[in-house]
NUTIDO-769549 format. One line per 3 residues: number of its first residue (from 1); their letters; for each residue z negated, x, y of C-alpha. Coordinates in steps of 0.1 Angstrom, whole numbers, plus 5000, padded with zeros to 4 digits. Layout:
<senus>
NUM) A) Z,X,Y; ...
</senus>
This chain:
<senus>
1) MNS) 0400,8652,4171; 0403,8652,4211; 0395,8623,4232
4) RFT) 0405,8620,4267; 0412,8590,4293; 0447,8578,4298
7) SNM) 0469,8576,4328; 0457,8541,4334; 0423,8553,4344
10) LPL) 0432,8563,4379; 0447,8532,4389; 0418,8512,4374
13) LTL) 0391,8536,4396; 0414,8531,4425; 0414,8492,4423
16) IGA) 0376,8490,4418; 0366,8513,4446; 0390,8491,4468
19) ALF) 0378,8458,4458; 0339,8470,4465; 0349,8487,4499
22) LGY) 0368,8458,4512; 0341,8433,4498; 0314,8451,4515
25) LAG) 0335,8457,4546; 0347,8420,4552; 0315,8405,4535
28) RVE) 0336,8386,4507; 0318,8380,4476; 0349,8371,4456
31) LIL) 0361,8408,4462; 0332,8421,4445; 0334,8395,4417
34) VAV) 0367,8409,4410; 0356,8443,4406; 0328,8431,4381
37) PLS) 0353,8429,4350; 0371,8459,4360; 0340,8480,4359
40) LAF) 0332,8465,4327; 0361,8479,4313; 0358,8509,4327
43) FSA) 0320,8518,4312; 0334,8501,4278; 0361,8527,4280
46) ARR) 0339,8555,4290; 0315,8547,4262; 0325,8568,4232
49) GAP) 0326,8550,4199; 0334,8555,4160; 0369,8566,4159
52) PEY) 0392,8545,4136; 0393,8556,4100; 0426,8559,4083
55) TLA) 0445,8579,4058; 0481,8594,4063; 0505,8607,4035
58) HRV) 0535,8626,4041; 0565,8629,4016; 0600,8646,4018
61) SAT) 0626,8635,3992; 0639,8671,3986; 0629,8707,3993
64) RVF) 0662,8726,3983; 0692,8711,3998; 0726,8725,4010
67) EGD) 0740,8724,4043; 0752,8690,4054; 0727,8672,4032
70) RVQ) 0700,8646,4041; 0664,8646,4034; 0643,8613,4037
73) VTV) 0609,8615,4052; 0584,8590,4043; 0551,8588,4063
76) TLA) 0523,8563,4046; 0495,8552,4065; 0465,8531,4056
79) ARS) 0438,8518,4080; 0403,8515,4069; 0391,8500,4101
82) RIP) 0410,8483,4129; 0435,8503,4152; 0445,8486,4182
85) MIE) 0474,8510,4187; 0486,8541,4169; 0514,8566,4178
88) LLE) 0530,8588,4152; 0552,8616,4161; 0567,8645,4140
91) PLL) 0584,8670,4163; 0620,8683,4148; 0637,8715,4149
94) PTV) 0672,8718,4170; 0689,8727,4135; 0677,8693,4123
97) TLV) 0695,8661,4132; 0681,8628,4132; 0705,8604,4115
100) AGC) 0685,8574,4105; 0653,8560,4117; 0631,8574,4145
103) NRI) 0607,8602,4144; 0582,8586,4167; 0568,8550,4160
106) VFT) 0538,8530,4172; 0517,8506,4151; 0489,8480,4153
109) LRP) 0469,8480,4120; 0443,8454,4106; 0417,8468,4085
112) GQD) 0431,8476,4049; 0467,8472,4062; 0492,8499,4051
115) VRW) 0524,8507,4069; 0552,8529,4054; 0576,8549,4079
118) TYE) 0606,8563,4070; 0636,8581,4086; 0662,8608,4075
121) VEC) 0673,8640,4091; 0702,8661,4083; 0702,8698,4076
124) GGR) 0731,8716,4097; 0726,8752,4091; 0711,8774,4066
127) GRF) 0676,8785,4068; 0641,8773,4063; 0622,8750,4082
130) TLG) 0587,8731,4077; 0581,8694,4078; 0546,8675,4077
133) TVH) 0530,8682,4111; 0524,8646,4125; 0507,8642,4159
136) VRL) 0488,8611,4162; 0476,8593,4193; 0449,8563,4188
139) YDA) 0443,8541,4218; 0413,8517,4222; 0416,8482,4228
142) SML) 0415,8487,4267; 0442,8516,4265; 0419,8536,4289
145) RVR) 0411,8562,4262; 0431,8578,4238; 0423,8603,4208
148) EAQ) 0445,8630,4197; 0447,8647,4163; 0473,8666,4143
151) HGD) 0476,8660,4106; 0490,8691,4090; 0507,8687,4054
154) PVS) 0533,8712,4057; 0564,8711,4033; 0588,8739,4035
157) VCV) 0625,8730,4032; 0650,8757,4021; 0684,8747,4031
160) YPR) 0711,8769,4010; 0747,8776,4024; 0770,8754,4007
163) IAP) 0790,8766,3977; 0827,8758,3975; 0845,8761,3942
166) LRR) 0871,8793,3942; 0898,8798,3917; 0913,8831,3929
169) LPQ) 0892,8860,3933; 0899,8897,3942; 0904,8913,3908
172) PRR) 0883,8946,3901; 0902,8977,3888; 0875,8987,3864
175) TQT) 0853,8968,3842; 0823,8970,3822; 0814,8970,3784
178) SVG) 0801,8936,3784; 0818,8903,3771; 0837,8884,3801
181) NYV) 0868,8868,3814; 0890,8899,3823; 0915,8914,3798
184) SPT) 0908,8954,3792; 0936,8975,3783; 0913,8986,3755
187) LGE) 0923,8971,3720; 0897,8954,3701; 0880,8921,3695
190) GLE) 0895,8893,3720; 0920,8863,3725; 0951,8881,3743
193) LGD) 0974,8896,3718; 0978,8932,3722; 0999,8950,3695
196) IRP) 1007,8948,3658; 1003,8977,3636; 1000,8986,3598
199) FAP) 0973,8977,3578; 0948,9004,3573; 0915,9005,3551
202) GDR) 0886,8988,3570; 0906,8961,3588; 0895,8926,3585
205) VRH) 0916,8901,3564; 0917,8873,3592; 0934,8897,3616
208) VNW) 0964,8901,3589; 0995,8889,3604; 1011,8871,3573
211) RAS) 1043,8864,3591; 1050,8897,3602; 1037,8910,3564
214) LRL) 1062,8889,3548; 1091,8898,3569; 1086,8932,3569
217) GRL) 1072,8936,3532; 1040,8953,3538; 1005,8942,3555
220) YVT) 1004,8944,3592; 0976,8934,3614; 0974,8918,3649
223) QHH) 0953,8938,3675; 0937,8920,3706; 0929,8933,3740
226) QER) 0890,8933,3747; 0876,8908,3774; 0852,8927,3798
229) NAD) 0833,8916,3829; 0829,8934,3859; 0803,8947,3886
232) VVL) 0806,8928,3920; 0785,8938,3951; 0789,8918,3979
235) MLD) 0784,8939,4009; 0770,8918,4040; 0772,8930,4077
238) SLG) 0742,8918,4096; 0746,8944,4126; 0758,8918,4149
241) QVG) 0770,8882,4152; 0789,8861,4178; 0789,8825,4181
244) ASP) 0760,8799,4177; 0745,8785,4146; 0756,8769,4122
247) ASS) 0791,8780,4133; 0784,8819,4139; 0803,8848,4125
250) LDL) 0771,8855,4103; 0770,8821,4092; 0807,8822,4077
253) CVR) 0799,8854,4061; 0770,8840,4045; 0789,8809,4032
256) AAA) 0817,8832,4018; 0793,8855,4002; 0779,8826,3984
259) CLA) 0809,8811,3973; 0819,8844,3960; 0787,8848,3940
262) GAY) 0790,8813,3925; 0826,8820,3915; 0821,8856,3900
265) LAR) 0790,8845,3883; 0808,8818,3867; 0832,8843,3851
268) KDR) 0802,8862,3838; 0803,8891,3860; 0774,8908,3873
271) VGL) 0770,8901,3910; 0748,8922,3934; 0742,8918,3972
274) IEY) 0736,8944,4000; 0727,8932,4035; 0738,8961,4057
277) GGA) 0718,8957,4092; 0689,8967,4113; 0670,8963,4078
280) LRW) 0688,8974,4044; 0681,8949,4019; 0696,8944,3984
283) VRP) 0693,8924,3954; 0703,8942,3918; 0733,8927,3900
286) GTG) 0727,8904,3874; 0740,8872,3858; 0733,8839,3851
289) RVQ) 0718,8808,3869; 0687,8829,3880; 0709,8855,3896
292) LER) 0725,8831,3919; 0691,8814,3929; 0683,8852,3939
295) LIG) 0717,8855,3958; 0714,8824,3978; 0677,8829,3985
298) ALV) 0684,8861,4002; 0715,8848,4018; 0692,8821,4034
301) TAE) 0670,8847,4051; 0699,8871,4064; 0696,8878,4101
304) VIF) 0706,8901,4128; 0682,8928,4134; 0692,8950,4161
307) SYV) 0686,8989,4155; 0702,9020,4166; 0695,9037,4133
310) TRD) 0726,9040,4110; 0717,9030,4073; 0731,9054,4046
313) LAL) 0744,9038,4015; 0736,9070,3996; 0701,9059,3996
316) VPP) 0710,9028,3975; 0702,9035,3939; 0729,9033,3914
319) RVL) 0714,9003,3896; 0720,8985,3928; 0756,8999,3937
322) PPQ) 0769,9009,3901; 0799,9036,3904; 0823,9012,3891
325) ALV) 0817,8981,3908; 0840,8961,3932; 0826,8962,3965
328) IGL) 0835,8931,3988; 0827,8935,4023; 0821,8904,4047
331) SPL) 0821,8913,4085; 0834,8903,4116; 0838,8938,4124
334) LDP) 0819,8941,4157; 0802,8974,4148; 0817,9006,4141
337) RFI) 0790,9016,4117; 0799,8991,4093; 0835,9004,4091
340) KAL) 0822,9038,4085; 0800,9028,4056; 0829,9011,4041
343) GDL) 0849,9042,4043; 0821,9063,4028; 0824,9039,3998
346) VAR) 0860,9044,3996; 0855,9084,3995; 0831,9080,3970
349) GFD) 0856,9062,3947; 0845,9027,3951; 0870,8997,3947
352) VVL) 0863,8982,3981; 0878,8950,3997; 0872,8938,4031
355) LSV) 0869,8901,4039; 0869,8900,4080; 0860,8869,4099
358) SPT) 0879,8866,4133; 0853,8867,4161; 0878,8856,4187
361) EVT) 0883,8822,4170; 0845,8819,4162; 0838,8825,4200
364) RAT) 0866,8799,4210; 0850,8773,4188; 0816,8778,4204
367) RPL) 0822,8772,4241; 0849,8762,4262; 0870,8791,4280
370) SPV) 0880,8797,4314; 0913,8814,4322; 0899,8844,4324
373) EDL) 0877,8845,4292; 0907,8832,4275; 0926,8860,4285
376) ACR) 0896,8884,4275; 0899,8865,4240; 0935,8873,4237
379) VWS) 0928,8908,4243; 0900,8910,4218; 0921,8896,4193
382) LEW) 0948,8922,4197; 0922,8949,4191; 0909,8933,4162
385) EAQ) 0945,8930,4144; 0949,8966,4153; 0918,8975,4137
388) LLE) 0924,8956,4107; 0962,8973,4106; 0945,9008,4109
391) LRR) 0922,8999,4081; 0954,8988,4058; 0974,9022,4068
394) HGL) 0943,9039,4049; 0948,9020,4018; 0919,8996,4022
397) PVL) 0925,8960,4011; 0916,8934,4043; 0917,8900,4042
400) EWR) 0919,8881,4076; 0900,8849,4075; 0902,8824,4106
403) PDQ) 0873,8796,4106; 0902,8771,4104; 0915,8783,4072
406) PLE) 0902,8776,4036; 0885,8807,4021; 0907,8796,3988
409) LVL) 0939,8803,4007; 0928,8835,4026; 0919,8850,3986
412) SGL) 0952,8840,3975; 0967,8866,3997; 0952,8892,3974
415) GRP) 0968,8883,3942; 0994,8914,3936; 0978,8948,3923
418) RRR) 0962,8968,3947; 0962,9007,3948; 0935,9028,3951
421) GVA) 0923,9030,3989; 0924,9065,4007; 0894,9071,4030
424) A) 0902,9077,4065
</senus>
């Protein structure tokens, strides 16, 4: 615990010196008597006594929240001895907004008195931040000496991207052998009616179509289409971003990836993630609630890492990028290396869909533009649209997403059957 004099000490010394000097110069005892109690206060503050004893406990209401949720912070202070004045301050990061209460407070406590201090913060953007570092200032009775300490009880709070429900999703061209929600053209066990054929030895009695059998005079069985699942790999572009958090292009892509992951996992699909940027990271495809936790945990830490190195997707293991997987690219198309990576996947026979966030709309929403900057954004928007048109000409399904549009509406534009893409 550090101890120092407050800013009140200098005026006090000035006043004592002036009183003694003027009293000696003018020969007035009254001025010297005025300096006596001030000198006693000075020597009392200069003498270091035992610091006040207290206990401090810090607690947060939740350690895992979604964007826009609130976290309540509770600090409990118990005094064992008399505390003339104590000041508590907990600094907050720029991504956290104070919505209720105050993160700085001053108390005066008696021996044995307990005080509870609460306030609420709102988590604006994804990421991880730490709460629990409380700065303490203890003032003595004269307010001339202060003791400073820092109590560290760090608690990591993880802010996940908010997941919105999606009903319409890009349909994969190929399915896997596991049970899922997609109707396969292969006949077998399922719910969708497929065909009616004559009864053969080995068919189950519960598959007999009694209405057709009575009508045609011989046994017929009903065949169904099998229900399969699919492999979906979300490919996130972290080569660059525009805008400011929490409304940057990378944040929008992360939110879209979280929504797509939750929707596909609800359909019993195997979902994986590839973060294509300066550092190539991935999450193996899987199913279930645990897989959603893995994917969101990886999306929380997604960030732009500058690098001149071009990552080769051929180095990604097949268990991470299955040959028959549906690859959904999420990118503002700021770096041509990501477009080249998508072209390589199409050339290798992957089913690829591109969801492109408009970089100009993100830039306009971030800052007010001058006439020259507005003209530059209009030219940039035309170049971006021409780039998307060129990708469509080569057979790549492209979805344009502007931040003011719901993601559900954007995905509904891909409801028609898609033809196989051709590499540029």
